[in-house]
RODO-2510 file (C-alpha; in nm, 4 decimals, decimal comma):
residues 631
     n   res          X          Y          Z
     1     m     3,3419     2,7644     4,7271
     2     s     3,1222     2,9822     4,5346
     3     l     3,2858     3,3200     4,3802
     4     t     3,0401     3,5077     4,6051
     5     v     3,1613     3,3574     4,9526
     6     i     3,5312     3,3840     4,8077
     7     a     3,4565     3,7141     4,7838
     8     t     3,3515     3,8091     5,1167
     9     t     3,6001     3,5924     5,2906
    10     l     3,8297     3,8102     5,1295
    11     a     3,6320     4,1245     5,2413
    12     v     3,6397     3,9793     5,6182
    13     l     3,9725     3,8956     5,6518
    14     g     4,0935     4,2204     5,4928
    15     g     3,8783     4,3941     5,7470
    16     g     3,6527     4,5481     5,4991
    17     t     3,2764     4,5445     5,4843
    18     a     3,0212     4,5146     5,1968
    19     a     2,9693     4,9060     5,2853
    20     n     3,3358     5,0493     5,2387
    21     a     3,4282     4,7938     5,0063
    22     s     3,5471     4,9690     4,6613
    23     p     3,3154     4,8566     4,3611
    24     p     3,4308     4,6208     4,1329
    25     p     3,6068     4,7497     3,8054
    26     t     3,3505     4,7636     3,5108
    27     a     3,3694     4,8422     3,1424
    28     p     3,1661     5,0466     2,9145
    29     i     2,9017     4,9610     2,6441
    30     p     2,9880     5,1016     2,3364
    31     n     2,7405     5,3867     2,1949
    32     s     2,5441     5,3486     2,5300
    33     s     2,5228     5,7009     2,6642
    34     p     2,1856     5,8765     2,4663
    35     g     2,3200     6,1550     2,2380
    36     w     2,0337     6,3700     2,3045
    37     l     2,1392     6,4445     2,6963
    38     t     2,2991     6,7687     2,6651
    39     h     1,9909     6,9329     2,5256
    40     a     1,7569     6,7373     2,7611
    41     a     1,5395     6,8235     3,0522
    42     k     1,5786     6,5725     3,3463
    43     v     1,1849     6,5769     3,5001
    44     g     1,2135     6,2845     3,7329
    45     p     1,2825     5,9787     3,8554
    46     a     1,2314     5,6420     3,6253
    47     t     0,9196     5,3977     3,6977
    48     g     0,7448     5,1173     3,5739
    49     n     0,9211     4,7934     3,4242
    50     v     1,2518     4,7847     3,2210
    51     q     1,2634     4,5603     2,9201
    52     a     1,5998     4,5466     2,7147
    53     r     1,8375     4,3649     2,4992
    54     v     2,2025     4,3051     2,5513
    55     y     2,3912     4,1850     2,2480
    56     l     2,6628     3,9651     2,2392
    57     a     2,9767     3,9753     2,0495
    58     p     3,0875     3,6400     1,8307
    59     n     3,3150     3,4116     1,9741
    60     g     3,6616     3,5386     1,9496
    61     g     3,5229     3,8653     1,9147
    62     l     3,4066     4,1032     1,6454
    63     a     3,7398     4,1050     1,4554
    64     a     3,7998     3,7577     1,4156
    65     l     3,4297     3,7281     1,2087
    66     q     3,5427     4,0495     1,0329
    67     s     3,8925     3,8749     0,9484
    68     f     3,6918     3,5917     0,8050
    69     a     3,4260     3,7803     0,6211
    70     a     3,7377     3,9698     0,4550
    71     a     3,8733     3,6491     0,3520
    72     v     3,5752     3,5325     0,1742
    73     s     3,4997     3,8066    -0,0004
    74     t     3,8357     3,9343    -0,1103
    75     p     3,9698     3,8266    -0,4763
    76     g     4,2402     3,6645    -0,4319
    77     s     4,2564     3,5208    -0,0977
    78     s     4,3218     3,1601    -0,0116
    79     q     3,9584     3,1762     0,1167
    80     y     3,7855     3,3466    -0,1175
    81     r     3,4015     3,2271    -0,1833
    82     q     3,4703     2,9691     0,0724
    83     f     3,1191     3,0251     0,2723
    84     l     2,9614     2,8767     0,5814
    85     t     2,6851     2,7163     0,5831
    86     p     2,4523     2,8863     0,8934
    87     a     2,5416     2,5868     1,1275
    88     q     2,9027     2,5859     1,0381
    89     y     2,8467     2,9694     1,0958
    90     h     2,7079     2,9333     1,4435
    91     a     2,9336     2,6643     1,5364
    92     r     3,2408     2,8946     1,5085
    93     f     3,0953     3,2218     1,5800
    94     d     2,8029     3,2123     1,8093
    95     a     2,9041     3,3350     2,1649
    96     g     2,9860     3,0138     2,3921
    97     t     2,7692     2,8888     2,6492
    98     s     3,0349     3,0058     2,8936
    99     t     3,0029     3,3716     2,7805
   100     v     2,6256     3,3506     2,7784
   101     s     2,6364     3,1989     3,1610
   102     a     2,8387     3,4562     3,2501
   103     v     2,6516     3,7260     3,1011
   104     t     2,2778     3,5822     3,2478
   105     g     2,4549     3,5259     3,5853
   106     w     2,5592     3,8922     3,6074
   107     l     2,1980     4,0147     3,5055
   108     t     2,0069     3,7799     3,6930
   109     g     2,2340     3,8447     3,9771
   110     a     2,1288     4,2168     3,9892
   111     g     1,7367     4,0779     4,0089
   112     l     1,6757     4,0774     3,6311
   113     k     1,4898     3,7870     3,4305
   114     a     1,6859     3,7027     3,1490
   115     s     1,5717     3,4782     2,8361
   116     v     1,8527     3,3481     2,5799
   117     d     1,8283     3,4047     2,2047
   118     p     1,8899     3,0094     2,0745
   119     q     2,1584     3,1328     1,8660
   120     h     2,3327     3,3496     2,1550
   121     r     2,3432     3,6879     1,9935
   122     y     2,1158     3,8582     2,2559
   123     v     1,9565     3,8330     2,6025
   124     d     1,6197     4,0043     2,6403
   125     v     1,6146     4,1257     3,0062
   126     s     1,3594     4,2296     3,2123
   127     g     1,2794     4,4028     3,5787
   128     g     1,2843     4,7088     3,7848
   129     v     1,4229     5,0273     3,7964
   130     g     1,6331     4,9404     4,0448
   131     a     1,7886     4,6245     3,9407
   132     a     1,8565     4,7654     3,6101
   133     n     2,0624     5,0755     3,7367
   134     k     2,2166     4,8066     3,9563
   135     a     2,3339     4,5595     3,6355
   136     f     2,4318     4,8483     3,4284
   137     g     2,5709     5,0680     3,6738
   138     v     2,3524     5,3611     3,5506
   139     t     2,0564     5,5940     3,6828
   140     l     1,7631     5,5637     3,4987
   141     s     1,5711     5,8791     3,5386
   142     k     1,2922     6,0449     3,2997
   143     y     1,3889     6,2934     3,0376
   144     t     1,2223     6,4955     2,8048
   145     h     1,3721     6,6132     2,4804
   146     d     1,3037     6,7095     2,1297
   147     g     0,8737     6,6954     2,2142
   148     q     0,8947     6,3459     2,3777
   149     t     0,9082     6,2075     2,7346
   150     v     1,1565     5,9010     2,7817
   151     q     1,3542     5,6990     2,9941
   152     a     1,7104     5,6377     2,9678
   153     p     2,0426     5,6264     3,1403
   154     s     2,2287     5,9464     3,2279
   155     g     2,5704     5,8309     3,0795
   156     a     2,7019     5,5008     2,9214
   157     a     2,5810     5,1254     3,0627
   158     s     2,8513     4,8938     3,1554
   159     t     2,9028     4,5298     3,2440
   160     p     3,1962     4,3744     3,4984
   161     a     3,5131     4,4230     3,3837
   162     s     3,5630     4,0760     3,3087
   163     l     3,2801     4,0674     3,0408
   164     s     3,4940     4,3434     2,8375
   165     g     3,4100     4,3057     2,5171
   166     a     3,1464     4,0383     2,5264
   167     v     2,8665     4,2561     2,5010
   168     i     2,8870     4,4741     2,2003
   169     a     2,5404     4,6938     2,2569
   170     v     2,2520     4,7168     2,4429
   171     s     1,9256     4,8619     2,3501
   172     g     1,5561     4,9571     2,6013
   173     l     1,7511     5,1576     2,8408
   174     d     1,6759     5,4619     2,6074
   175     t     1,3232     5,4286     2,5805
   176     t     1,3534     5,6882     2,2588
   177     p     1,2235     5,4793     1,9811
   178     q     1,5236     5,4092     1,7565
   179     v     1,3393     5,4460     1,3900
   180     v     1,4451     5,4687     1,0339
   181     a     1,2362     5,5229     0,7379
   182     p     1,1514     5,4593     0,3374
   183     q     1,3554     5,6665     0,0668
   184     t     1,1401     5,6821    -0,1301
   185     q     1,0002     6,0211    -0,2915
   186     k     0,6062     6,0019    -0,3676
   187     p     0,4841     6,3593    -0,3953
   188     a     0,2065     6,2754    -0,2068
   189     p     0,0669     6,1999     0,2048
   190     p     0,1947     5,8243     0,2850
   191     d    -0,1694     5,6974     0,3149
   192     a    -0,3146     5,9097     0,0477
   193     g    -0,3826     5,8039    -0,2860
   194     f    -0,1597     5,9830    -0,5789
   195     r    -0,1574     5,9995    -0,9516
   196     n     0,0184     6,1435    -1,2200
   197     a    -0,1030     6,4089    -1,4384
   198     p    -0,0777     6,2527    -1,8078
   199     i     0,1280     6,5486    -1,9518
   200     c     0,4392     6,3183    -1,9601
   201     g     0,6309     6,1426    -2,2073
   202     e     0,7048     5,7217    -2,2895
   203     w     1,0391     5,7796    -2,2868
   204     y     1,2998     6,0234    -2,1664
   205     g     1,2799     6,3320    -2,3830
   206     s     0,9596     6,2097    -2,6474
   207     a     0,7066     6,4621    -2,5099
   208     t     0,7799     6,8399    -2,5228
   209     p     0,4975     7,1389    -2,4734
   210     a     0,5515     7,1246    -2,8790
   211     n     0,3543     6,7772    -2,9423
   212     m     0,1340     6,7801    -2,6232
   213     p     0,0415     7,1380    -2,5289
   214     t    -0,0739     7,1848    -2,2044
   215     p    -0,4139     7,0957    -2,0625
   216     d    -0,5278     7,4435    -1,9688
   217     n    -0,3107     7,6444    -2,2335
   218     t     0,0069     7,7056    -2,0086
   219     v     0,2572     7,8882    -2,1748
   220     l     0,6000     7,7204    -2,0518
   221     p     0,8763     7,9644    -2,1104
   222     e     1,2324     7,8127    -2,1928
   223     f     1,4665     7,7375    -1,8930
   224     d     1,8043     7,8807    -1,9283
   225     g     1,7881     7,9451    -2,2382
   226     a     1,6540     7,5949    -2,3343
   227     s     1,3393     7,4171    -2,4114
   228     l     1,2927     7,1316    -2,1892
   229     a     1,1010     6,8386    -2,2410
   230     y     0,8013     6,7029    -1,9891
   231     s     0,9330     6,4495    -1,7749
   232     p     0,8713     6,0777    -1,8801
   233     c     0,5430     5,9275    -1,6979
   234     g     0,7483     5,6279    -1,5217
   235     y     0,9746     5,3406    -1,6618
   236     t     0,8518     5,0018    -1,6797
   237     g     1,0138     4,6970    -1,6396
   238     p     1,1037     4,6213    -2,0274
   239     q     1,2716     4,9975    -2,0511
   240     l     1,4230     4,9122    -1,7667
   241     r     1,6428     4,6199    -1,8867
   242     a     1,6595     4,7208    -2,1872
   243     a     1,8916     5,0414    -2,0322
   244     y     2,0657     4,8349    -1,7897
   245     e     2,0945     4,5159    -1,9418
   246     k     2,1432     4,5904    -2,3153
   247     g     2,3828     4,3699    -2,4842
   248     l     2,3687     4,0911    -2,2313
   249     t     2,3661     3,7500    -2,3705
   250     g     2,3240     3,4016    -2,1796
   251     g     1,9866     3,4786    -2,1202
   252     y     2,0102     3,5310    -1,7564
   253     d     1,6655     3,6230    -1,5979
   254     g     1,7706     3,5077    -1,2506
   255     s     1,6246     3,1915    -1,2441
   256     g     1,7791     2,9950    -0,9293
   257     v     1,8329     3,3152    -0,7172
   258     t     1,6312     3,4601    -0,4339
   259     v     1,6250     3,8316    -0,3608
   260     a     1,5052     3,9085     0,0260
   261     i     1,3558     4,2581     0,0401
   262     t     1,3529     4,4177     0,4308
   263     d     1,1116     4,6906     0,5510
   264     a     0,8454     4,7386     0,8144
   265     y     0,4979     4,5922     0,7779
   266     a     0,3475     4,4446     0,5020
   267     s     0,0940     4,5162     0,2146
   268     p    -0,1912     4,3390     0,2187
   269     t    -0,2452     4,3501    -0,1873
   270     i     0,1515     4,3275    -0,2373
   271     e     0,1323     4,0432    -0,4820
   272     q    -0,1936     4,0688    -0,6658
   273     d    -0,0191     4,4473    -0,7139
   274     a     0,2933     4,3489    -0,8741
   275     n     0,1033     4,0898    -1,0873
   276     r    -0,1333     4,3193    -1,1925
   277     y     0,1800     4,5673    -1,2536
   278     a     0,3870     4,3330    -1,4561
   279     t     0,0653     4,2012    -1,6746
   280     d    -0,0370     4,5253    -1,7476
   281     t     0,3117     4,7045    -1,8325
   282     g     0,3924     4,3903    -2,0859
   283     d     0,5787     4,1513    -1,7882
   284     k     0,4709     3,8021    -1,6796
   285     p     0,3658     3,8115    -1,3114
   286     f     0,4896     3,6049    -1,0392
   287     a     0,4730     3,1956    -1,0968
   288     a     0,3452     2,9981    -0,8441
   289     g     0,5892     2,9865    -0,5469
   290     q     0,7792     3,2713    -0,6554
   291     f     0,7221     3,5321    -0,4220
   292     s     0,6677     3,4407    -0,0614
   293     q     0,6669     3,6137     0,2841
   294     s     0,7890     3,6036     0,6095
   295     l     0,6255     3,8083     0,8297
   296     p     0,6105     3,8612     1,2212
   297     g     0,2840     3,7568     1,4734
   298     s     0,1824     4,1350     1,5324
   299     y     0,2622     4,4980     1,4360
   300     t     0,3722     4,7998     1,6483
   301     h     0,4985     5,1661     1,6768
   302     v     0,2061     5,2003     1,3589
   303     n     0,0520     5,5520     1,4125
   304     s    -0,0477     5,6376     1,0517
   305     n     0,1239     6,0212     1,0568
   306     a     0,4911     5,8971     1,1149
   307     s     0,5435     6,1595     1,3639
   308     h     0,6475     6,0970     1,7550
   309     n     0,8928     5,8383     1,6142
   310     q     0,5903     5,6313     1,4868
   311     c     0,6529     5,4231     1,1560
   312     g     0,3877     5,5313     0,9590
   313     m     0,2197     5,1764     0,8353
   314     p     0,1004     5,3185     0,5314
   315     g     0,4297     5,4803     0,3977
   316     w     0,5867     5,1482     0,4072
   317     y     0,3119     4,9618     0,1964
   318     g     0,4464     5,1996    -0,1179
   319     e     0,7952     5,1196    -0,0228
   320     e     0,7790     4,7873    -0,0394
   321     t     0,6020     4,7455    -0,3298
   322     l     0,8606     4,9702    -0,5134
   323     d     1,1077     4,7114    -0,4109
   324     v     0,9183     4,4020    -0,5155
   325     e     0,8024     4,5726    -0,8495
   326     a     1,1883     4,7007    -0,9296
   327     v     1,3191     4,3507    -0,7954
   328     h     1,0928     4,1648    -1,0515
   329     a     1,1512     4,4211    -1,3663
   330     m     1,5153     4,3674    -1,3689
   331     a     1,4855     4,0110    -1,2579
   332     p     1,1866     3,8607    -1,4015
   333     a     1,2572     3,4852    -1,3019
   334     a     1,4277     3,5423    -0,9750
   335     n     1,2237     3,4716    -0,6747
   336     v     1,1495     3,7649    -0,4110
   337     r     1,1467     3,6929    -0,0285
   338     y     0,9710     3,9429     0,1541
   339     y     1,0999     3,9957     0,4967
   340     a     0,8527     4,2238     0,7070
   341     a     1,0094     4,4075     1,0374
   342     k     0,7219     4,4319     1,3222
   343     s     0,7593     4,7891     1,3558
   344     c     1,0574     5,0387     1,2021
   345     t     1,3341     5,0445     1,5013
   346     d     1,6248     4,9012     1,5086
   347     p     1,5659     4,5726     1,7046
   348     d     1,2831     4,4896     1,4632
   349     l     1,4666     4,5231     1,1788
   350     l     1,7742     4,3202     1,3217
   351     d     1,5481     4,0173     1,3757
   352     t     1,4569     4,0274     0,9790
   353     f     1,8616     4,0081     0,8943
   354     n     1,8827     3,7309     1,1736
   355     r     1,5844     3,5363     0,9921
   356     i     1,7476     3,6043     0,6300
   357     n     2,0704     3,4809     0,7981
   358     d     1,9355     3,1781     0,9494
   359     e     1,7199     3,0590     0,7168
   360     n     1,9954     3,1047     0,4150
   361     l     1,7513     3,1235     0,1416
   362     a     1,8498     3,4177     0,0056
   363     n     2,1554     3,5035    -0,2003
   364     i     2,1143     3,9184    -0,1998
   365     v     1,8927     4,1584     0,0630
   366     t     1,7849     4,5053    -0,0829
   367     n     1,7424     4,7197     0,2219
   368     s     1,5610     5,1243     0,1087
   369     w     1,5488     5,2399     0,4276
   370     g     1,7888     5,4332     0,6830
   371     a     1,8704     5,6556     0,9667
   372     v     1,9199     6,0530     0,9114
   373     g     2,2909     6,1543     0,8971
   374     d     2,6237     6,0792     1,1218
   375     a     2,4651     6,1809     1,4404
   376     a     2,1770     5,9504     1,3953
   377     k     2,3780     5,6516     1,3814
   378     p     2,2472     5,3828     1,5858
   379     a     2,3579     5,2660     1,9319
   380     l     2,3313     4,9535     1,7901
   381     t     2,5825     4,9821     1,4933
   382     l     2,8173     4,6823     1,6140
   383     a     2,4737     4,4474     1,5946
   384     y     2,4148     4,6166     1,2608
   385     d     2,7806     4,5202     1,1535
   386     t     2,7295     4,1511     1,3459
   387     a     2,4558     4,1033     1,1294
   388     f     2,6080     4,1991     0,7756
   389     l     2,8826     4,0075     0,8451
   390     q     2,7564     3,6881     0,8891
   391     g     2,5243     3,7328     0,5757
   392     a     2,8655     3,7869     0,3885
   393     a     3,0315     3,5074     0,5647
   394     q     2,7522     3,2584     0,4539
   395     g     2,7777     3,4448     0,0705
   396     i     2,4721     3,6778     0,1307
   397     s     2,4750     4,0006    -0,0037
   398     y     2,3271     4,3108     0,1782
   399     v     2,2670     4,6279    -0,0500
   400     f     2,1436     4,9824     0,1089
   401     s     2,0117     5,2503    -0,0455
   402     t     2,2316     5,5670     0,0988
   403     g     1,9250     5,8119     0,1125
   404     d     1,7423     6,1159    -0,0549
   405     n     1,8756     6,3877     0,1224
   406     g     2,2452     6,4633    -0,0967
   407     d     2,5184     6,5291     0,1754
   408     e     2,2540     6,6220     0,4391
   409     a     2,4018     6,9639     0,5154
   410     t     2,0437     7,1345     0,4657
   411     a     1,8619     6,9324     0,7008
   412     l     2,1247     6,8746     0,9370
   413     g     2,3877     7,1882     0,8526
   414     t     2,6951     6,9909     0,7607
   415     p     2,7634     6,7609     0,5101
   416     q     2,7112     6,3704     0,6356
   417     t     2,6131     6,0008     0,5310
   418     d     2,3121     5,7977     0,6343
   419     f     2,3438     5,4916     0,8019
   420     p     2,3084     5,1951     0,7263
   421     a     2,4639     5,3051     0,4320
   422     s     2,7597     5,4143     0,5127
   423     d     2,8689     5,0344     0,7278
   424     p     3,1384     4,9091     0,5261
   425     y     2,9975     4,5331     0,5262
   426     v     2,7249     4,6501     0,3017
   427     t     2,6880     4,8233    -0,0444
   428     a     2,5788     5,1312    -0,0713
   429     v     2,3601     5,2314    -0,3817
   430     g     2,3458     5,6053    -0,4633
   431     g     2,1118     5,7735    -0,7110
   432     t     2,1407     5,9281    -1,0694
   433     s     1,9213     6,1012    -1,2893
   434     t     1,8797     5,8481    -1,6104
   435     a     1,7894     5,9552    -1,9590
   436     i     1,6279     5,6397    -2,1424
   437     t     1,5146     5,6248    -2,5089
   438     p     1,4607     5,3243    -2,7496
   439     d     1,8403     5,3792    -2,7987
   440     g     1,8739     5,2393    -2,4325
   441     l     2,0564     5,4504    -2,1550
   442     v     2,1805     5,7076    -2,3565
   443     g     2,2686     5,9485    -2,0428
   444     q     2,2620     6,0050    -1,7024
   445     t     2,4433     6,2429    -1,4218
   446     g     2,4151     6,2306    -1,0049
   447     w     2,0881     6,3484    -0,8942
   448     q     2,0677     6,6661    -0,6665
   449     t     1,7271     6,8087    -0,7704
   450     s     1,6487     7,1805    -0,7411
   451     k     1,3147     7,3355    -0,8385
   452     y     1,1392     7,6432    -1,0162
   453     s     0,7789     7,6861    -1,0134
   454     l     0,6207     7,8410    -1,2666
   455     t     0,4897     8,2206    -1,1365
   456     d     0,3204     8,4743    -1,3455
   457     g     0,4512     8,3015    -1,6745
   458     g     0,8298     8,2433    -1,5346
   459     w     1,0435     7,9892    -1,3580
   460     v     1,1355     8,1068    -0,9920
   461     s     1,3405     7,9172    -0,7806
   462     a     1,1632     7,7026    -0,5087
   463     g     1,5011     7,6874    -0,2903
   464     d     1,8439     7,5775    -0,3924
   465     f     1,7970     7,2179    -0,2783
   466     l     1,5157     6,9798    -0,2870
   467     y     1,6420     6,6265    -0,3099
   468     g     1,8906     6,4191    -0,3864
   469     g     2,1296     6,0794    -0,3599
   470     g     2,3154     6,0505    -0,0405
   471     g     2,7205     6,0576    -0,0730
   472     g     2,9655     6,1479     0,0941
   473     y     3,2531     6,0683     0,3657
   474     s     3,1205     5,9353     0,7284
   475     s     3,2571     6,1283     1,0449
   476     n     3,2312     5,8075     1,2611
   477     i     3,2919     5,5143     1,0465
   478     p     3,6256     5,4705     0,9398
   479     e     3,7348     5,4336     0,5840
   480     p     3,7531     5,0431     0,5052
   481     t     4,0690     4,8789     0,3814
   482     y     3,9112     4,8216     0,0333
   483     q     3,8264     5,1839    -0,0445
   484     k     4,1958     5,2762     0,0733
   485     d     4,3504     4,9696    -0,1750
   486     a     4,1780     5,1295    -0,4561
   487     g     4,3032     5,4500    -0,3897
   488     i     3,9983     5,6335    -0,2553
   489     v     4,0821     5,9368    -0,1020
   490     s     3,8762     6,0298     0,2468
   491     p     3,9580     6,3766     0,3544
   492     n     3,8456     6,2986     0,7127
   493     g     3,9463     5,8748     0,7025
   494     g     3,5602     5,8191     0,6995
   495     r     3,3837     5,5374     0,5110
   496     a     3,3266     5,7005     0,1415
   497     v     2,9688     5,6190    -0,0286
   498     p     2,8305     5,5435    -0,2008
   499     d     2,9887     5,2734    -0,4045
   500     v     2,7820     5,2390    -0,7206
   501     a     2,4203     5,4150    -0,8033
   502     m     2,1431     5,3794    -1,0405
   503     d     1,8271     5,5694    -1,1323
   504     a     1,6498     5,7438    -0,8139
   505     d     1,5670     6,0923    -0,9443
   506     p     1,1593     6,1074    -0,9275
   507     t     1,1729     6,2959    -1,2340
   508     t     1,2818     5,9831    -1,4321
   509     g     1,1560     5,7266    -1,2354
   510     m     0,9856     5,4264    -1,2132
   511     l     0,6253     5,3492    -1,2849
   512     v     0,4508     5,1560    -0,9907
   513     g     0,1284     5,0051    -0,9383
   514     q    -0,0303     4,9737    -0,5774
   515     t    -0,3731     4,9541    -0,4396
   516     q    -0,4391     5,3167    -0,2387
   517     t    -0,6623     5,4971    -0,0953
   518     f    -0,8638     5,7562    -0,3040
   519     t    -1,1628     5,9386    -0,0969
   520     g    -1,2028     5,6386     0,1365
   521     k    -1,2231     5,3996    -0,0888
   522     a    -0,9271     5,1212    -0,2236
   523     a    -0,8166     5,0995    -0,5870
   524     y    -0,5448     5,0149    -0,8017
   525     d    -0,3442     5,2841    -0,9773
   526     t    -0,0107     5,3968    -1,1050
   527     y     0,2429     5,6498    -1,0526
   528     r     0,6101     5,7380    -1,0905
   529     i     0,8290     5,7347    -0,7758
   530     g     1,1963     5,7616    -0,7373
   531     g     1,4308     5,7901    -0,4451
   532     t     1,7493     5,5816    -0,3500
   533     s     1,4807     5,3433    -0,2679
   534     l     1,4552     5,2671    -0,6381
   535     a     1,7946     5,2575    -0,6600
   536     s     1,8665     4,9688    -0,4568
   537     p     1,5939     4,7522    -0,5592
   538     l     1,7183     4,7915    -0,9264
   539     f     2,0965     4,7226    -0,8495
   540     a     1,9328     4,4015    -0,6395
   541     g     1,8015     4,2970    -0,9399
   542     i     2,0836     4,2959    -1,2072
   543     t     2,2982     4,1623    -0,9424
   544     a     2,0811     3,8400    -0,9209
   545     l     2,2201     3,7893    -1,2912
   546     k     2,5790     3,8163    -1,1775
   547     i     2,4980     3,5826    -0,9051
   548     q     2,2537     3,3560    -1,1239
   549     a     2,6168     3,3859    -1,4016
   550     s     2,8403     3,2848    -1,1332
   551     g     2,6333     2,9851    -1,0111
   552     h     2,6800     3,0714    -0,6354
   553     g     2,6632     3,3531    -0,3946
   554     l     2,9000     3,6485    -0,3583
   555     g     2,9207     3,7875    -0,0068
   556     l     3,0059     4,1664     0,0481
   557     l     3,0207     4,2862    -0,2690
   558     n     3,2611     4,5668    -0,2549
   559     p     3,6224     4,4332    -0,2097
   560     l     3,5329     4,2765    -0,5669
   561     i     3,3867     4,6375    -0,6806
   562     y     3,6685     4,8030    -0,5380
   563     s     3,9445     4,5797    -0,6717
   564     s     3,7893     4,5672    -1,0373
   565     h     3,7840     4,9075    -1,0179
   566     g     3,4311     4,9685    -1,0887
   567     a     3,4408     4,7111    -1,3548
   568     g     3,1467     4,6283    -1,5384
   569     f     2,9668     4,9686    -1,4172
   570     t     2,8964     5,2723    -1,6609
   571     d     3,0973     5,5901    -1,5068
   572     v     2,8748     5,8270    -1,4210
   573     t     3,0079     6,1896    -1,5952
   574     g     2,6650     6,3888    -1,6664
   575     a     2,6793     6,3366    -2,0696
   576     g     2,3939     6,2526    -2,2786
   577     i     2,1760     6,4592    -2,0243
   578     g     2,0318     6,7909    -2,0245
   579     t     1,9462     7,0218    -1,7382
   580     g     1,6516     6,9119    -1,6379
   581     a     1,2604     6,8489    -1,7314
   582     i     0,9151     7,0078    -1,7243
   583     r     0,6900     6,8132    -1,4685
   584     v     0,3460     6,8867    -1,4126
   585     d     0,1386     6,7853    -1,1339
   586     f    -0,2487     6,7610    -1,0330
   587     v    -0,2868     7,0276    -0,7846
   588     n    -0,4822     6,7748    -0,5482
   589     g    -0,2556     6,4590    -0,6276
   590     v    -0,5441     6,2743    -0,7794
   591     d    -0,7209     6,4372    -1,1010
   592     a    -0,7895     6,7716    -1,2715
   593     s    -1,0404     6,9248    -1,0645
   594     g    -0,8008     7,1022    -0,8840
   595     g    -0,6038     7,2251    -1,1643
   596     y    -0,2183     7,1900    -1,2615
   597     a     0,0797     7,2761    -1,0994
   598     y     0,3968     7,3253    -1,3399
   599     s     0,7925     7,3194    -1,2184
   600     v     1,1015     7,2304    -1,3615
   601     r     1,3030     6,9739    -1,1624
   602     t     1,6862     7,0056    -1,2676
   603     f     1,9490     6,6792    -1,2550
   604     d     2,2251     6,7896    -1,0869
   605     g     2,1665     7,1407    -1,0415
   606     a     2,1654     7,1855    -0,6729
   607     t     2,4752     7,3321    -0,4899
   608     t     2,6033     7,0479    -0,2579
   609     s     2,9462     6,8785    -0,1402
   610     l     2,8639     6,6424    -0,3753
   611     k     3,0173     6,6274    -0,7324
   612     v     3,0111     6,3834    -1,0052
   613     g     3,3449     6,3121    -1,1901
   614     a     3,5578     6,0268    -1,3801
   615     g     3,6160     5,6992    -1,2131
   616     w     3,5260     5,6682    -0,8548
   617     d     3,3126     5,9868    -0,7175
   618     d     3,0960     6,0929    -0,4131
   619     e     2,7885     6,0885    -0,5608
   620     t     2,7661     5,8074    -0,7608
   621     g     3,0640     5,6038    -0,6581
   622     w     3,1720     5,3650    -0,9606
   623     g     2,8642     5,4732    -1,1565
   624     s     2,5400     5,2204    -1,2454
   625     a     2,5706     4,8854    -1,3310
   626     s     2,5628     4,7066    -1,7050
   627     a     2,5340     4,4118    -1,8630
   628     a     2,9198     4,4042    -1,7849
   629     w     2,8515     4,3785    -1,4253
   630     v     2,6488     4,0288    -1,4828
   631     h     2,9329     3,8742    -1,6916
***
């Protein structure tokens, strides 16, 4: 007898009917209630077809996967570095056939069509509004919020109680696009060409107004009683290696290691740009087959102005260029494999992680994008966790930039961290302002910039906070055990970031080469760029050398970093670097025809809750990686 027949029979015997029977018990799906409901207006009933994705918990529950990932990642564990192959992972942790059958039965029983991911990570469903309402126990309606009209449920979605814990997330019921953005600081619109004015130094401090007068005879006064130098023109691969890898022995260059990069979309000129940049700056271009790409069949959300939750495709081209060239700069012989998402939305980026984990070609993955603040934490947090945990189980390391808005207080009103950098299963890379000279890395401090513009012969503040590396303590992700065990005291009990830091200040940033659009024509040129988008691939690149030296993947890096209290990292104390530098820009961002703009950009001069200190701190973590990290 089927379960349906049994239920109907019991209802009749008990004198009840379908009309007056108690509704079956349900279980809420985590994070499925839209966070914007409190400031939205309902404008009517939902219409049309609903398309959603239901994410399934790993076999044995998320806790079992978390426990295994911790065991293979923690020094001293009997399972330390006993990583799984993808086949072993799927056999052990994919949702079971009975669970998948129960979930699809629940969804199709409500009238939805269901399609199951081959690895049982999720079930895609589609159908009418009424079927979706019935399946998820919600009322879908149309709402307006934050300048857009969307469809969404009026509260949390749910599953039958018998499936409690089997579903960890659902996307698509709320049609508000969940988008992320690159963490770069390019001082121009993302779809416009940009050049730095050539009033800059080859090295930190090498050019000053005394030895390089301003081109229009502008007199540059002292700043706080000090004569500042011009900003560097942008560090190149040889300079960055000489700084971070100084003293490195063994000839490590990343050979045999694959560094993966994820972003949205794909620059059509990426390989030729990276090869030209390498050749022009004294490095070797990619060898045949050293650079490869994994691309989707099509792209979506490509609006070029990146407004109204569109992704701004051209801006991602610059991000990809920086990521590829920075990794190649730090690990010239490493393989670089670029994984493009078809948009900047969470589900599409999660798909790139699935490809990375299942291909199992990459040893480390650098990600220079994220959402803003704790309040913007995706509803898909547990789905992200599962992807990162699969990587850890297989020996793949995930690293993320922490964002460029400091502690987010200026933007959001309260100190917050950014996600996914705040996820406990990734290594969060914050930012430094970095002084590199022919002697190597001679000084660094945290990157928190204030800007002063030259006005009427004096430096006038343009606001206390301009930009800076992300850091602080998450308000909604608990502090992980590896941080507690290392003695990190989180004032609110939340995940502390960053874990480490590398150069990110655009005033001391990296020179990159990219084909851009100048007055409607495509042309290659170079410019200096920064942001924690630079810090993450720099760290991934030097960690590729460590993976080469180890002879195997490392998985989740944080237990190793924290249990050694940052061994191999240079503590960032603010020593050896001044208060800031003078930056000279073309007013029109392209050439001198529109004149020049002069400003002072301070290094750690902005007032935020983030502070540099001895040992781990909430601005630079354990510090920047050095040759000792490789060994």
